N, C-alpha and C positions, 0 to 999 in steps of 0.2 A: 688139730691144734695149731699146726704151722700156719694154715690159712687164716685162722682167727688172730693169732699173735702177729702175723706179718703186717697187718694194718695198723698196729700200735707201735711199731718200731721207732717211728719219728718222735713219738711222745716220750720216749725213754732217753732221749739225747742228754737230758740234764741230770740223769741219775748219777749217783756217785760211782766211781770206778770200783771194780771188784775188790781191789786191795784197800779201798777206803771204807768199805761197807761189810756188813754181815748179811748174807742171803739165806733165807729160810732158817733163821736162828731160833732155837728153842728158848723160851723165857718162862720164868716162874714169877707170877705177879703176887706179891705179898702185901700185907697191910689191910686186908679185908677180912670179912667173917670166915672165909675159906680161901686157901691159896688157889690161884687160877693158873693153868698151864696154857701156853699158846705158842704158835709158830708165826713170827713176824716175817712177811715175805722179804722185806729188806729194811735195814735200819743203818743209820750212820750217826755217829756222835755219842759219846758218853765220856765220863770222867770229869776232871776239874776244868771244864771249858765253859765259857759263857755263851758260846754259839748254840743256837737251838738245835736239839737233836731232830733227826728226820725219821719218820716212820711211814713206810709205804706198803700198799696192799694192791694186788692185782685182782680184778673182778671181771667176770663174764656176765653178759646180760643179753636177753633177746631183744630189748628195746631201750633206747636212751632215756625213755621216761622213768626208768627205774634207777637212774643214777642219783646219787646223793648230791645235794647242793652243797657248796662250800660251808655254809653255816651249819649243816647237819653233821659234818665229820666230827666236830668236837662234842657231839651229843650221842654219837654211835657207841654202843657198849664195847664193841671190839676195839675201835680206835681209841676210846678213852682208856681202856685197860692197857693197851700197848703204850699209849702216851704216858700214863702213870708210871709204867715200868721204866720207860726211857728217861723221864724226868727224875725218877729216883736214882738212876745211874749217872745223871749229870746234874749234881746238886747246885751248880752255879748258874744253870740255864734258867732263864725267865719265861721261856716259851718252848713250844714244840711245833714242828711242821708236820702236817698230816697230808698224805696223798692217797687217792684211789686212782688206779689206772684201769679204765673200763675198755672191754673188748666186745664188740657185737658178735653174736653167735648165729643170728638168723638173717635171711634175705641179704640185703646189701651190707657188706662188712663195714664197720666203723670202729673208731677208737677215740677216746677222749680222756683227759686227765683232769681230776678235780683236786684242788689244793686249798688248804686252810692253815693258818697259824693260830694256835690257841695258847693263851697265857697259862702259866702254872696255876693261877687262881681259878681259872675256868675249869681246868682239868680236875683240880682238887674238889671243886664244887660238884662237878658231874660224878666223880668217883664216890663221893659221899652218898649221892643219890643211888648209885649202883649198889653200894654196900647196904643201904637201907632196904632195897628190894631183895637182895640176897638174904638178909636177916629175916625179912617177912616170909620168904620161901622156906627157910629152915624151920621157922616156928610153925608154919602151916603144915609142913611135912611131919613134924613131931606130933602135932595135934591129930592129923589124919591117921598116923601110925597108932597112936593111943586109942583112937576110936575103932580102928579095925581090930586091934588086939582085944578090945572088949566086946566086939561084935563081928566075929569072923564071917558071918553070913553076908556082910556088906562087901566082901572082896569080890572083884570082877575076875573070876577065873577064866572066863571065855576068851580073854586076850592073852592067855599064857603062851600060846604058840607064836605070838607076834614078837619080832625083834630078838629071836634067839631063845625064847622061853623064860619062864619064871624060875626063881631059885627055890620056891617052895612047892 
C-alpha cells in the first residue's frame, strides 16, 4: 500500500488540513426510498456557510483508462449520494466540489486527481434518478418475493452455499 500511495502524495497537497476536515466519516443519507449508509474518505464544509462543501474519495486502479472524467463525478451514484448528504448539511451552499484521487496498482505507478464542481440543482436531479432506480428495485424485489412464495420450486437453492449461505 505504501508504494501505491507514495506516488499520489503530491496530488494531496491541496487537501484540507486534518483539523479542517473529517476523515473516513460515517454518514447516513436520508431523503430517499431507503436510508443509505456510507463512509466518506474525507469531507470538509458543513453548516450555515455558502462555501461549497468538499467530498473526496481515494480510488485504486490497474489502468488510468478506468478513471472517471470530471463530468462523470456528478453522475456517479456514490459521489451523488455523498454530495446530497453534504449539501443537506450545508443548506446555504449552491454547489459541492467532488474529487477522486486515483492511484495506479500495476506496472508503472501513477497517481492523478479528477475534480468537478456540481450545482445543487444537478445533484438534486441526479438524486431523484437514483431514488427512482431504488424504488424500481424495491418493487421488483417485492414482485419476485411474491412469485417465489407462490411457486417455491422457482427458488435457486444451488447458490445457498455462496456468500455465507441462505437464511432458509
